[in-house]
N, CA, C and O atoms as a GROMACS GRO file, in nm:
protein
  340
    1MET      N    1  16.700  12.221  11.573
    1MET     CA    2  16.696  12.319  11.680
    1MET      C    3  16.787  12.436  11.646
    1MET      O    4  16.886  12.423  11.575
    2PHE      N    5  16.749  12.549  11.700
    2PHE     CA    6  16.828  12.669  11.681
    2PHE      C    7  16.889  12.711  11.814
    2PHE      O    8  16.833  12.686  11.920
    3LEU      N    9  17.004  12.776  11.805
    3LEU     CA   10  17.072  12.824  11.924
    3LEU      C   11  17.085  12.975  11.914
    3LEU      O   12  17.131  13.028  11.812
    4HIS      N   13  17.043  13.045  12.020
    4HIS     CA   14  17.053  13.191  12.025
    4HIS      C   15  17.195  13.226  12.069
    4HIS      O   16  17.237  13.190  12.178
    5LEU      N   17  17.268  13.297  11.982
    5LEU     CA   18  17.407  13.332  12.010
    5LEU      C   19  17.422  13.468  12.077
    5LEU      O   20  17.531  13.503  12.122
    6GLY      N   21  17.314  13.544  12.083
    6GLY     CA   22  17.318  13.679  12.137
    6GLY      C   23  17.263  13.775  12.034
    6GLY      O   24  17.255  13.744  11.916
    7GLY      N   25  17.224  13.894  12.081
    7GLY     CA   26  17.165  13.991  11.989
    7GLY      C   27  17.044  13.932  11.921
    7GLY      O   28  16.957  13.874  11.986
    8ASP      N   29  17.037  13.946  11.792
    8ASP     CA   30  16.927  13.890  11.712
    8ASP      C   31  16.972  13.769  11.631
    8ASP      O   32  16.911  13.738  11.528
    9VAL      N   33  17.077  13.701  11.675
    9VAL     CA   34  17.136  13.594  11.596
    9VAL      C   35  17.094  13.457  11.648
    9VAL      O   36  17.120  13.421  11.763
   10LEU      N   37  17.031  13.382  11.560
   10LEU     CA   38  16.998  13.241  11.585
   10LEU      C   39  17.066  13.160  11.477
   10LEU      O   40  17.072  13.202  11.361
   11ILE      N   41  17.119  13.044  11.514
   11ILE     CA   42  17.184  12.958  11.415
   11ILE      C   43  17.138  12.814  11.437
   11ILE      O   44  17.120  12.770  11.550
   12SER      N   45  17.120  12.744  11.328
   12SER     CA   46  17.082  12.604  11.337
   12SER      C   47  17.197  12.526  11.401
   12SER      O   48  17.312  12.540  11.361
   13GLN      N   49  17.165  12.444  11.500
   13GLN     CA   50  17.269  12.372  11.574
   13GLN      C   51  17.345  12.274  11.486
   13GLN      O   52  17.460  12.241  11.516
   14ASP      N   53  17.285  12.227  11.380
   14ASP     CA   54  17.357  12.133  11.294
   14ASP      C   55  17.465  12.202  11.211
   14ASP      O   56  17.543  12.135  11.144
   15ARG      N   57  17.472  12.333  11.215
   15ARG     CA   58  17.575  12.409  11.144
   15ARG      C   59  17.694  12.444  11.233
   15ARG      O   60  17.796  12.494  11.184
   16ILE      N   61  17.682  12.417  11.363
   16ILE     CA   62  17.789  12.451  11.458
   16ILE      C   63  17.901  12.348  11.450
   16ILE      O   64  17.878  12.227  11.459
   17ILE      N   65  18.022  12.398  11.434
   17ILE     CA   66  18.141  12.313  11.430
   17ILE      C   67  18.207  12.311  11.568
   17ILE      O   68  18.246  12.205  11.617
   18ALA      N   69  18.220  12.429  11.630
   18ALA     CA   70  18.285  12.438  11.761
   18ALA      C   71  18.242  12.565  11.832
   18ALA      O   72  18.205  12.664  11.769
   19ILE      N   73  18.246  12.559  11.965
   19ILE     CA   74  18.225  12.676  12.048
   19ILE      C   75  18.346  12.686  12.140
   19ILE      O   76  18.373  12.596  12.219
   20LEU      N   77  18.419  12.797  12.127
   20LEU     CA   78  18.542  12.815  12.205
   20LEU      C   79  18.523  12.921  12.312
   20LEU      O   80  18.464  13.026  12.287
   21ASP      N   81  18.574  12.893  12.431
   21ASP     CA   82  18.577  12.991  12.538
   21ASP      C   83  18.697  13.082  12.513
   21ASP      O   84  18.811  13.035  12.509
   22LEU      N   85  18.672  13.211  12.496
   22LEU     CA   86  18.781  13.301  12.458
   22LEU      C   87  18.883  13.321  12.569
   22LEU      O   88  19.002  13.335  12.542
   23GLU      N   89  18.839  13.321  12.694
   23GLU     CA   90  18.934  13.337  12.804
   23GLU      C   91  19.034  13.222  12.807
   23GLU      O   92  19.154  13.245  12.825
   24SER      N   93  18.986  13.101  12.789
   24SER     CA   94  19.075  12.985  12.787
   24SER      C   95  19.162  12.984  12.662
   24SER      O   96  19.280  12.952  12.668
   25ALA      N   97  19.102  13.020  12.550
   25ALA     CA   98  19.176  13.019  12.423
   25ALA      C   99  19.292  13.118  12.424
   25ALA      O  100  19.395  13.094  12.361
   26MET      N  101  19.275  13.228  12.494
   26MET     CA  102  19.381  13.330  12.498
   26MET      C  103  19.502  13.285  12.581
   26MET      O  104  19.604  13.353  12.581
   27GLN      N  105  19.491  13.174  12.650
   27GLN     CA  106  19.601  13.121  12.732
   27GLN      C  107  19.698  13.034  12.650
   27GLN      O  108  19.807  13.002  12.696
   28ASN      N  109  19.656  12.996  12.530
   28ASN     CA  110  19.733  12.904  12.447
   28ASN      C  111  19.784  12.976  12.322
   28ASN      O  112  19.703  13.029  12.246
   29PRO      N  113  19.915  12.977  12.299
   29PRO     CA  114  19.970  13.048  12.182
   29PRO      C  115  19.914  12.999  12.048
   29PRO      O  116  19.895  13.079  11.957
   30THR      N  117  19.889  12.870  12.036
   30THR     CA  118  19.834  12.817  11.912
   30THR      C  119  19.692  12.869  11.891
   30THR      O  120  19.655  12.906  11.779
   31SER      N  121  19.614  12.874  11.997
   31SER     CA  122  19.478  12.926  11.988
   31SER      C  123  19.479  13.076  11.954
   31SER      O  124  19.395  13.122  11.877
   32VAL      N  125  19.572  13.150  12.010
   32VAL     CA  126  19.583  13.293  11.982
   32VAL      C  127  19.613  13.314  11.834
   32VAL      O  128  19.555  13.402  11.771
   33THR      N  129  19.702  13.235  11.778
   33THR     CA  130  19.732  13.243  11.635
   33THR      C  131  19.609  13.211  11.552
   33THR      O  132  19.580  13.279  11.454
   34PHE      N  133  19.536  13.108  11.591
   34PHE     CA  134  19.412  13.070  11.523
   34PHE      C  135  19.310  13.185  11.528
   34PHE      O  136  19.250  13.220  11.427
   35LEU      N  137  19.291  13.244  11.647
   35LEU     CA  138  19.196  13.355  11.663
   35LEU      C  139  19.237  13.476  11.581
   35LEU      O  140  19.152  13.543  11.522
   36ASN      N  141  19.365  13.506  11.577
   36ASN     CA  142  19.412  13.618  11.496
   36ASN      C  143  19.384  13.595  11.347
   36ASN      O  144  19.350  13.689  11.275
   37GLY      N  145  19.398  13.471  11.302
   37GLY     CA  146  19.366  13.438  11.163
   37GLY      C  147  19.218  13.457  11.134
   37GLY      O  148  19.181  13.507  11.027
   38ILE      N  149  19.134  13.418  11.227
   38ILE     CA  150  18.989  13.437  11.209
   38ILE      C  151  18.954  13.584  11.207
   38ILE      O  152  18.870  13.627  11.128
   39LYS      N  153  19.018  13.664  11.293
   39LYS     CA  154  18.991  13.807  11.297
   39LYS      C  155  19.025  13.873  11.164
   39LYS      O  156  18.958  13.968  11.122
   40LYS      N  157  19.130  13.824  11.098
   40LYS     CA  158  19.171  13.881  10.970
   40LYS      C  159  19.080  13.838  10.855
   40LYS      O  160  19.074  13.904  10.752
   41SER      N  161  19.009  13.728  10.874
   41SER     CA  162  18.921  13.679  10.768
   41SER      C  163  18.799  13.770  10.755
   41SER      O  164  18.768  13.847  10.846
   42LYS      N  165  18.733  13.760  10.644
   42LYS     CA  166  18.614  13.841  10.622
   42LYS      C  167  18.488  13.765  10.662
   42LYS      O  168  18.377  13.808  10.633
   43ASN      N  169  18.507  13.654  10.729
   43ASN     CA  170  18.395  13.567  10.765
   43ASN      C  171  18.373  13.567  10.916
   43ASN      O  172  18.348  13.462  10.976
   44LEU      N  173  18.382  13.687  10.978
   44LEU     CA  174  18.367  13.701  11.122
   44LEU      C  175  18.258  13.801  11.151
   44LEU      O  176  18.256  13.912  11.096
   45ASN      N  177  18.166  13.762  11.239
   45ASN     CA  178  18.054  13.848  11.276
   45ASN      C  179  18.063  13.880  11.425
   45ASN      O  180  18.075  13.790  11.508
   46TYR      N  181  18.057  14.008  11.456
   46TYR     CA  182  18.058  14.052  11.595
   46TYR      C  183  17.914  14.070  11.640
   46TYR      O  184  17.842  14.154  11.587
   47ILE      N  185  17.872  13.991  11.739
   47ILE     CA  186  17.738  14.003  11.794
   47ILE      C  187  17.739  14.101  11.910
   47ILE      O  188  17.641  14.170  11.936
   48SER      N  189  17.851  14.106  11.981
   48SER     CA  190  17.861  14.190  12.099
   48SER      C  191  17.947  14.312  12.070
   48SER      O  192  18.009  14.324  11.964
   49GLU      N  193  17.950  14.402  12.167
   49GLU     CA  194  18.038  14.518  12.157
   49GLU      C  195  18.182  14.471  12.168
   49GLU      O  196  18.210  14.372  12.236
   50PRO      N  197  18.274  14.540  12.102
   50PRO     CA  198  18.415  14.503  12.114
   50PRO      C  199  18.459  14.501  12.261
   50PRO      O  200  18.430  14.594  12.336
   51GLY      N  201  18.528  14.396  12.300
   51GLY     CA  202  18.573  14.381  12.436
   51GLY      C  203  18.477  14.304  12.524
   51GLY      O  204  18.512  14.267  12.637
   52LYS      N  205  18.357  14.278  12.476
   52LYS     CA  206  18.256  14.206  12.554
   52LYS      C  207  18.239  14.061  12.507
   52LYS      O  208  18.152  13.990  12.556
   53GLU      N  209  18.322  14.017  12.414
   53GLU     CA  210  18.312  13.882  12.360
   53GLU      C  211  18.352  13.780  12.466
   53GLU      O  212  18.451  13.798  12.536
   54LYS      N  213  18.274  13.672  12.476
   54LYS     CA  214  18.305  13.566  12.571
   54LYS      C  215  18.332  13.433  12.502
   54LYS      O  216  18.401  13.347  12.556
   55SER      N  217  18.277  13.418  12.383
   55SER     CA  218  18.298  13.291  12.311
   55SER      C  219  18.305  13.315  12.162
   55SER      O  220  18.258  13.416  12.110
   56LEU      N  221  18.365  13.220  12.095
   56LEU     CA  222  18.371  13.218  11.949
   56LEU      C  223  18.295  13.095  11.903
   56LEU      O  224  18.328  12.983  11.941
   57VAL      N  225  18.193  13.118  11.820
   57VAL     CA  226  18.115  13.009  11.766
   57VAL      C  227  18.156  12.992  11.620
   57VAL      O  228  18.139  13.083  11.539
   58ILE      N  229  18.211  12.876  11.588
   58ILE     CA  230  18.257  12.847  11.453
   58ILE      C  231  18.149  12.763  11.386
   58ILE      O  232  18.112  12.657  11.436
   59THR      N  233  18.100  12.811  11.271
   59THR     CA  234  17.996  12.739  11.198
   59THR      C  235  18.037  12.727  11.053
   59THR      O  236  18.136  12.788  11.010
   60ASN      N  237  17.962  12.650  10.978
   60ASN     CA  238  17.990  12.641  10.835
   60ASN      C  239  17.927  12.757  10.759
   60ASN      O  240  17.932  12.761  10.636
   61GLN      N  241  17.868  12.853  10.833
   61GLN     CA  242  17.814  12.976  10.773
   61GLN      C  243  17.894  13.098  10.814
   61GLN      O  244  17.856  13.210  10.780
   62GLY      N  245  18.001  13.079  10.886
   62GLY     CA  246  18.081  13.191  10.934
   62GLY      C  247  18.115  13.174  11.081
   62GLY      O  248  18.078  13.075  11.144
   63ASN      N  249  18.185  13.271  11.134
   63ASN     CA  250  18.230  13.269  11.272
   63ASN      C  251  18.166  13.385  11.346
   63ASN      O  252  18.147  13.493  11.289
   64PHE      N  253  18.132  13.364  11.472
   64PHE     CA  254  18.060  13.463  11.549
   64PHE      C  255  18.126  13.484  11.684
   64PHE      O  256  18.148  13.388  11.758
   65PHE      N  257  18.158  13.610  11.717
   65PHE     CA  258  18.200  13.644  11.852
   65PHE      C  259  18.073  13.673  11.930
   65PHE      O  260  17.999  13.766  11.899
   66SER      N  261  18.048  13.593  12.032
   66SER     CA  262  17.925  13.602  12.109
   66SER      C  263  17.951  13.660  12.248
   66SER      O  264  18.055  13.632  12.308
   67PRO      N  265  17.857  13.740  12.300
   67PRO     CA  266  17.870  13.791  12.436
   67PRO      C  267  17.826  13.688  12.541
   67PRO      O  268  17.830  13.716  12.661
   68ILE      N  269  17.784  13.571  12.496
   68ILE     CA  270  17.735  13.467  12.585
   68ILE      C  271  17.846  13.364  12.606
   68ILE      O  272  17.914  13.324  12.512
   69SER      N  273  17.863  13.322  12.730
   69SER     CA  274  17.971  13.228  12.760
   69SER      C  275  17.949  13.094  12.691
   69SER      O  276  17.836  13.056  12.660
   70SER      N  277  18.058  13.024  12.668
   70SER     CA  278  18.050  12.892  12.603
   70SER      C  279  17.971  12.794  12.689
   70SER      O  280  17.901  12.709  12.635
   71THR      N  281  17.982  12.806  12.820
   71THR     CA  282  17.907  12.718  12.910
   71THR      C  283  17.758  12.740  12.896
   71THR      O  284  17.681  12.644  12.890
   72THR      N  285  17.715  12.865  12.890
   72THR     CA  286  17.573  12.897  12.874
   72THR      C  287  17.523  12.850  12.738
   72THR      O  288  17.413  12.797  12.728
   73LEU      N  289  17.603  12.871  12.634
   73LEU     CA  290  17.562  12.824  12.501
   73LEU      C  291  17.545  12.672  12.500
   73LEU      O  292  17.451  12.621  12.439
   74LEU      N  293  17.636  12.601  12.566
   74LEU     CA  294  17.624  12.456  12.574
   74LEU      C  295  17.497  12.414  12.648
   74LEU      O  296  17.428  12.322  12.606
   75LYS      N  297  17.467  12.483  12.758
   75LYS     CA  298  17.347  12.451  12.834
   75LYS      C  299  17.220  12.476  12.753
   75LYS      O  300  17.122  12.403  12.767
   76ARG      N  301  17.222  12.579  12.670
   76ARG     CA  302  17.106  12.612  12.588
   76ARG      C  303  17.084  12.513  12.474
   76ARG      O  304  16.973  12.497  12.424
   77SER      N  305  17.190  12.448  12.435
   77SER     CA  306  17.183  12.359  12.320
   77SER      C  307  17.141  12.219  12.362
   77SER      O  308  17.145  12.184  12.480
   78ASN      N  309  17.101  12.141  12.264
   78ASN     CA  310  17.074  12.000  12.293
   78ASN      C  311  17.204  11.920  12.284
   78ASN      O  312  17.202  11.798  12.302
   79LEU      N  313  17.315  11.986  12.258
   79LEU     CA  314  17.444  11.920  12.250
   79LEU      C  315  17.495  11.880  12.388
   79LEU      O  316  17.584  11.795  12.400
   80LYS      N  317  17.440  11.940  12.494
   80LYS     CA  318  17.486  11.910  12.629
   80LYS      C  319  17.468  11.763  12.664
   80LYS      O  320  17.541  11.709  12.747
   81ASP      N  321  17.370  11.698  12.601
   81ASP     CA  322  17.345  11.557  12.626
   81ASP      C  323  17.466  11.469  12.590
   81ASP      O  324  17.483  11.361  12.645
   82LEU      N  325  17.548  11.517  12.497
   82LEU     CA  326  17.666  11.442  12.456
   82LEU      C  327  17.773  11.441  12.564
   82LEU      O  328  17.859  11.353  12.566
   83TYR      N  329  17.768  11.540  12.654
   83TYR     CA  330  17.874  11.556  12.753
   83TYR      C  331  17.834  11.511  12.893
   83TYR      O  332  17.916  11.510  12.984
   84GLU      N  333  17.708  11.475  12.911
   84GLU     CA  334  17.662  11.430  13.041
   84GLU      C  335  17.673  11.278  13.050
   84GLU      O  336  17.653  11.208  12.951
   85GLU      N  337  17.705  11.231  13.165
   85GLU     CA  338  17.716  11.085  13.185
   85GLU      C  339  17.591  11.032  13.248
   85GLU      O  340  17.580  10.912  13.273
   0.00000   0.00000   0.00000
């Protein structure tokens, strides 16, 4: 299955390592340091306009700042079945 990250970007779900909510991540100093390191890397793709990012999708093909919330991305994926009881 593929997951639409926003814009024209689709990624195979088996390549997704993590989806981080940026608002929550910015509350934790360790996460902020991690995000700053990713921003400095050359393996970051901006799908949305600067300032409109809602989530960071970490894959084995690169990292993506998505304008779609982490909750919506989870709902769109078949990964949600892992979190439902």
